[in-house]
N, C-alpha and C positions, 0 to 999 in steps of 0.2 A: 361806397361798394358798387354801385351801379356804374358808376363814370368809366372806375376802373376797369371794369368788364368790358363796355363800350371800346374803349382805348384796345385792348388786346386784341377784340374783333377784328377793328381798324388793321390794325400792325399784321395781324393773319392776312385781310383780304389784300394788302399791298406788300405782302412777299417777305416782307422784314423779320419776321421770327426765324429765319434760319439760325439766327444767332439766337442759343439756347440763354445766354447770361442779360436780352434785355428782357426775355420771361421773368426769370429771377426776381429785376427791379421792380417791374409793376407789382409781382406778385409780393413780394419780403419789403419793399420798400419802406412801409410803414411801419415793419417791427424796426428796424433799421437806424430810423430818425432820432436823436436825442436831443437834448441840451447841449451835448457839444458835438455833434455829428447829423450834419444832410447828407441826406442822398436822395440821387433819383438819378430821372434819364435826360441825357443831353442828345440833340441834333441840330443839324445844321445844312451848310452847303460850305463847298471849299473850293477854292479854286489854287488848282497847282501849278508848279513849272517846276522847269530843272534847269539851273545853268549850264555854262559848255554846249548847248545845244544850240544850233545854228536858228532853228523856232522858237519863238518866245511867247506864243500862244499859249495862255494859260489851259489848262482842261477843269471844267466844272463837275464837280460831284454831291453827293450827297452824306453825310455823316452820320451815324447811331451808335449812343451807346448809353454807358450812365456813367454819374459822377460821383465823387463824395469829397463834403466843406466841412475838414475839420478845424474848426475851432482851436486857436492856439492861445494868444493871450492880448485882453483890450480888443483892438480893431485888428486885431491880424488872425491868418486863417492858412490853410495848406489843400489846395484844389489839387485833388488828383481823379483817377477814375480809368476806362478804358474806353476809347472808341474802337466797337468791334467790326462794325461795318464803316471803313473810312478808305482815304485812297491817294496816290502818289501818282504824278503824269503830267505828260504834256500832251499838245495838238498839235495838228498840222505840219507832222514833220517834213522836211525837207530832204531831196534826192540826195545831199550830202550829209543828212542826217541819218538815213536806211543804209549809204552805206559805211556811217561809222559804227550802226549797231551789227551789222552782217545780216540786214532784215531783208525778204524776200521782196520784190517788187513786181506784184500779180502782173499778167497780161491775158490777151484773150485772146482766142482762135486764130486769131491775123498775127499774132505776135508783139499787137499796142498795149502798150501797159493800160491797166482800168483806171479808168476817172475815179478818183475818190480821194478822201482823207485819212491819212496814216495817225497813228496817235499811241507814245508809249504809255500802257496803264501797268499801276503797282496797284493791289491790295495788300491793306499792313492792319496791325494792330497798334494804335496810339496810345503811347501813357505818358501824360503830362502830368509834372509836378513842381504845382509853383507856387511860389508864397503870394499871396492875397491881401493884400489894405483896403480896409474897408472905412470910406470916409459918411460923417455924419448924417451926409445926404444921400446913403445908400448908392451912391456911386463906388467903384472901386477900381484899383488898377492891380495887375499881377505881372510875376515876370519869374523865371527856371529852367530849366530843362526838358525835355521832351523825348521820351524815347519810343522806337518804334521796329515793330518785325517785320520783315515783308514775308507773305508766305506766298504768293502768287505776280507772275509778271509776261506782259506779254506786247506784241507791236499787234496794233488793230487797225483794219482796213473798214472803211463805212464806204458801199460803193452804189453804185446803182449800177445793174447787171440784166441790159435787157429789157428794161424797165421795171426790173423788183429791186428791191432793197436788199443790200447782201454783206453781210460781215463778215470778214475773215480775220484768223486769230492764228499766230505764229507766237507760242509763249518762248520765252529768253529768261526764266528765271536762273540758269545758269550761270549767269552771264553778270547779275546783282548782288551785290553785298546785302546780306541777309538782313543785316541789324544797322539800325541809323538813330542817330544821337545831334541833337543841337537846342537852339536857345529859344524861348519863347515869350514874348510880350504881350499882353492882353489889357483890357479896357469896357468895363459895363456897368450893367445897374438893374439893382435888384425890385423888384415891383413890392406894394400893399406895405410900403414900409420894412423893408427889408425882411417881409415873409412869404414873398408872394415868387412868381415865376421872373428869371434871368436872363436879361437881355447882354450881349456880348458880341465883340470882336478882336481876335488872335490874329501875330503875324509868326510863322515860325522860319527859321534858316537853318538846315542842316547843316553839321561839321564832317558827314562824311559820305566820300564821293559814292553816286548809287549805282555803276559802271566800275567793276572790277579792271574793265581795261583803258576806259576813259575818263581823264581825270579833269578836276573840275567840274563834274558833273553833282552837283547839291541840291537837296529838295530844297523847298522853297513852297510855304502856300496861305493864304488868307481865310480866315475860319469866321462865319459869322454861324452865332449860335444859340441855342434858346434850351436854357434849364428849368426841368419842371422837378420840382421837389414832390414826393413821393407818398402822400400821408401827414408831413409836415403842417403845411395847412389846418388840416383837421385836429393835429396834437397842440398845437397852439393855439385854434379857438378854444378845446377843453381846456386848456391852461387858463383861457382868460374868464371862462365859465365859473372853473373852479373858483379861481379868486374870489371873483361878485362875491360866490355861495358864501365863502368863508368871509369875508367882509361884511356880508346882511347877517351872518350867524353871529359875528362877534360885536355886532351893533341890536340886536336881539337881547342878548346874554347880557349885554351891558346894561 
């Protein structure tokens, strides 16, 4: 219980609790876990790109959300959930990219372009629906679709203006398609003989153009992720202890 409250405090300090779903995960996760369902927190780092742009510089962002691992039959399960803090985008837009986006190139008082890096940023909710096959050595592979809802989009300039770091944002949500869909594949490993944390990597490629008026602008991303089951370990330990007690009671009665 103490570990749970410390984790909540850490998230508050980090400013991540703007997403109420994450707090629900932390507070109610142990009640949602069962023999047929694992529920917990997912986080990690995400490198994203947009095809069809002149720049190919990946943007790096952090992900945070919750997951469900729904057991199906034998070694098969359905891995799903929602990344509530996640992003698409690309860094270091070129002048041609900026012109294609119709974005502003900022200038100083002398009419000279302000030096800095432009990037396209997109905030999204991401929902994967992956069929996962678990091997007996606790490795797994998974594949399936992912659907995303883009709710905020902007071109961002990070620059040094008169010796001060400056960020300029020009929102362009009206230029993007709000819904994205594509395919995802992944691989990973579950610790503690299949009852602990899960480490994994995923690759995603979108089938929908990000920009309404620019063809072949597909989202893609590489995820490195960590899944932490909430309360599942405690339940597994309790189940193990109950089993020992029943075995001991049976032996004594015998």
